[in-house]
N, C-alpha and C positions, 0 to 999 in steps of 0.2 A: 504494500500500500504506500501511496505517496504521503508526504507530510501533510498536504492540504486535506486529503481524505481523512487522515487521523484527526486533524484539527476539527473538521466538521463533525466527526463522531463524538469527540469530547464535548464540543459545543452543544450538540443536541442532547446528549446524555445529561450534561450539567443543567441544561434548561429544564429537563424532565425531572430533576431533583436528585440525581445520583451524586454521591460525594466523589472527590478526587481519588480517594483510596479505592472505591468501588470501580471507578473508571480504569484505574491502574490494573486491578485484578481482571477486569473484563478483557483488557487488551493483552493479557498475559505478559506484561512487562515489555511490550513493544516500544513503549515510551517510558522514560523515567518518571517516577512519582513526583519529583521536584518540578519537572517540566509541566506535568498535568496541573499541579498546584499553581504554577505561574500563569498558565493559560486560564485557569479558573479566576484568578485575580484580574486578569485582563478583561474577562467576560463581565465581572462585577463592575469594573471601572468604566469600560467603554461599550460593552454589549457585544463585542466580537473579539476574535483573536487577531491582533495586529502585530506582526513581527516586523522588526526593522531590518532593512537590508544591511549587509556589512559595508563599512566605509571603503572608499577607494574605487578603483576601476573594476569592472566585472572580470571574473576569472576567465581565462582562455580555456577552451575545450581541448582535451588531448586527442586530437584527431590524427590520422595518418599523415594528412597534408601538413599540419603544423610540425609534427615530429620530423618529417623530411626537410622542412625549411630550416629547422635548427641544425640538423645534421649537415646540410649543404653549407650553411654559414660557417660551421666549425671546420669543415673540410677546406673551405676557401681560406680561412684564417691561419691554417697550419703553415709554419715556415719551412720551406725546403732548405736542405743543406746546400749552400752554394759551393761551386767547385773550388773557389778560392779558399774557403774555410777548410774544405776537405783536403786540398793539397797542402795547406799549411799544417794541418794536423799530421799528415803523412810525413812531411819533412821533419817535424818536431820529433815524431816517434823514431825515425831513422837516426837522428842525431843523438837522442837519449840512449838508444840501444847501443850505438857505437861507443859512446862515452862510458857506459856501464861495462861493456866488454873490455875496453882498455883498462879501466880501473881493476877489474877482476884479474886480468892477466898480470898487471903490475903487482898486485897484492899477493897472489898465490903462486906465481911462476918465477 
C-alpha cells in the first residue's frame, strides 16, 4: 500500500472513533505507532493529514539513463597517462636500477 492509502485508512478509522493504538494493531505494524499518533494530532488540529515536503530540490530518480550519464561523465573525466609522464617514469626506473646495481657491486664484490 502507498503512504497516501494508509493515511486515508487512518483518517477514516480515526473519524469513526478508533484510537491510534487500535489503528496500529489493525495495520499490523505497517506504520509506527508514533506516526499514527502524529497523524491523529494533525487530524485534530486541521481535519486532515498534511505532510510537509522535504526542503530542497526534488530527488532524482535512479533510472538507467541517469546512471549512464554519471558513468559517461566519470569516464570522460579520467586522466590518461601521457606519454611524456610514462617515458619519464621509465627513464627514472632505469637510472635507479643502474645506481642500485652499482652500489650493490661496490659493497659486496
